[in-house]
C-alpha positions as CSV (number, residue, x, y, z in Angstrom):
1,X,157.0,207.8,98.5
2,X,155.1,206.8,101.6
3,X,155.9,207.6,105.2
4,X,155.1,204.5,107.4
5,X,154.3,205.2,111.0
6,X,152.9,201.8,112.0
7,X,152.6,198.3,110.4
8,X,149.6,196.1,110.4
9,X,150.4,192.4,110.7
10,X,148.4,190.3,108.3
11,X,148.3,186.6,107.3
12,X,149.4,185.8,103.8
13,X,146.6,185.0,101.5
14,X,148.8,183.7,98.7
15,X,152.6,183.6,98.3
16,X,154.4,183.6,95.0
17,X,158.1,183.8,94.2
18,X,159.3,187.4,93.6
19,X,162.1,188.7,91.4
20,X,165.2,190.0,93.2
21,X,165.9,193.7,93.1
22,X,168.6,196.1,94.3
23,X,167.9,198.3,97.3
24,X,169.5,201.0,99.4
25,X,168.9,202.5,102.8
26,X,169.1,206.2,103.5
27,X,169.3,207.7,106.9
28,X,167.5,211.1,107.0
29,X,166.0,213.8,109.1
30,X,163.3,216.2,108.2
31,X,161.8,218.9,110.4
32,X,163.5,217.4,113.4
33,X,162.1,213.9,112.8
34,X,164.5,211.0,111.9
35,X,163.7,208.5,109.2
36,X,165.0,205.3,107.7
37,X,164.2,205.2,104.0
38,X,164.2,202.0,101.9
39,X,164.5,202.4,98.2
40,X,164.2,199.6,95.6
41,X,165.4,199.8,92.1
42,X,163.5,197.0,90.3
43,X,164.9,194.0,88.5
44,X,167.9,193.9,86.2
45,X,165.4,193.2,83.3
46,X,163.7,196.6,83.9
47,X,163.6,199.0,81.0
48,X,165.3,201.8,83.0
49,X,167.8,199.9,85.0
50,X,169.0,201.8,88.2
51,X,165.9,204.0,88.3
52,X,164.2,204.1,91.8
53,X,161.1,202.0,91.7
54,X,159.6,202.3,95.2
55,X,160.4,204.1,98.5
56,X,159.2,203.7,102.0
57,X,160.2,206.1,104.8
58,X,160.0,204.6,108.3
59,X,159.6,206.6,111.4
60,X,161.3,205.4,114.6
61,X,158.2,203.7,115.8
62,X,157.6,201.8,112.5
63,X,161.3,200.7,112.4
64,X,161.3,199.5,116.0
65,X,158.1,197.5,115.2
66,X,159.6,196.0,112.1
67,X,162.7,195.0,114.1
68,X,160.7,193.4,116.8
69,X,158.5,191.4,114.3
70,X,161.5,190.4,112.3
71,X,163.4,189.2,115.4
72,X,160.5,187.1,116.5
73,X,159.8,185.7,113.0
74,X,163.4,184.6,112.4
75,X,164.2,183.4,116.0
76,X,165.8,180.0,116.0
77,X,167.1,180.0,112.5
């Protein structure tokens, strides 16, 4: 698992289609700091279906940065 405190905006070098996966959001607090945790569970074709694949724990600052970037990116759709 990774704790993300800040995102770095980059240009895509190469885009390819990705498989879809199930995901969940957990709201947590540890040592007085709140986090939003994103967990993915891999594709339905995975050998261990339902097993957590990846986790990212966002701090408030990282979440606010993500919301701002996402709002700007999807504006006008």
